[in-house]
C-alpha positions in Angstrom: -81.4 63.2 17.0 -79.5 60.8 14.8 -77.8 62.0 11.6 -76.6 59.5 9.0 -74.9 59.7 5.6 -75.2 57.0 3.0 -71.9 55.6 2.0 -73.2 53.1 -0.5 -76.2 50.9 -1.2 -76.1 47.1 -1.4 -79.2 45.6 -2.9 -81.9 47.3 -0.8 -79.7 48.1 2.2 -78.1 51.5 2.7 -74.7 51.3 4.4 -74.5 54.5 6.4 -72.1 56.4 8.6 -73.5 58.0 11.7 -72.6 61.4 12.9 -70.2 59.9 15.4 -68.4 57.7 12.7 -70.1 54.4 13.4 -71.5 52.1 10.6 -75.2 51.4 10.3 -77.2 49.2 7.8 -80.7 50.5 7.1 -83.4 49.5 4.6 -83.6 52.0 1.7 -87.4 52.0 2.2 -86.9 54.1 5.4 -85.4 57.1 3.5 -87.5 60.0 2.3 -87.8 61.1 -0.5 -85.3 58.4 -1.6 -82.0 56.8 -0.5 -79.1 58.4 -2.4 -75.4 57.6 -2.0 -73.5 60.6 -0.5 -76.6 62.2 0.9 -77.2 63.0 4.6 -80.4 62.4 6.6 -81.9 63.1 10.0 -83.8 60.4 11.7 -87.4 61.3 12.6 -89.2 58.4 14.3 -88.5 55.4 12.1 -87.9 57.4 8.9 -84.8 59.2 7.7 -85.5 62.6 6.1 -83.1 64.2 3.6 -81.0 67.1 5.0 -80.0 69.3 2.1 -78.0 71.7 4.3 -76.0 68.9 6.0 -75.3 67.3 2.6 -74.0 70.6 1.2 -71.8 71.1 4.3 -70.3 67.6 4.1 -69.7 67.9 0.3 -68.0 71.2 0.8 -65.8 69.9 3.7 -64.8 66.9 1.6 -63.9 69.1 -1.4 -61.8 71.3 0.8 -60.0 68.3 2.3 -59.3 66.9 -1.2 -58.0 70.3 -2.4 -55.8 70.5 0.7 -54.4 67.0 0.0 -53.8 67.7 -3.6 -52.0 71.0 -2.9 -49.6 69.3 -0.5 -48.5 66.9 -3.3 -47.4 69.7 -5.5 
């Protein structure tokens, strides 16, 4: 199963990062319920379905990494 996170949207194309770190360009029309920057999706057939749990995990990991980097600067 493919998992992708939307880095940003250019016109009607979602620029995504795959679970293995590769870049992928996908039409926003293939995302359900909608394409949102920073959200993560699982591919089911031709459609990408929002994964709330994965999105929360990634956001939490990013916040922890940022906090770690900021605490090292002090």
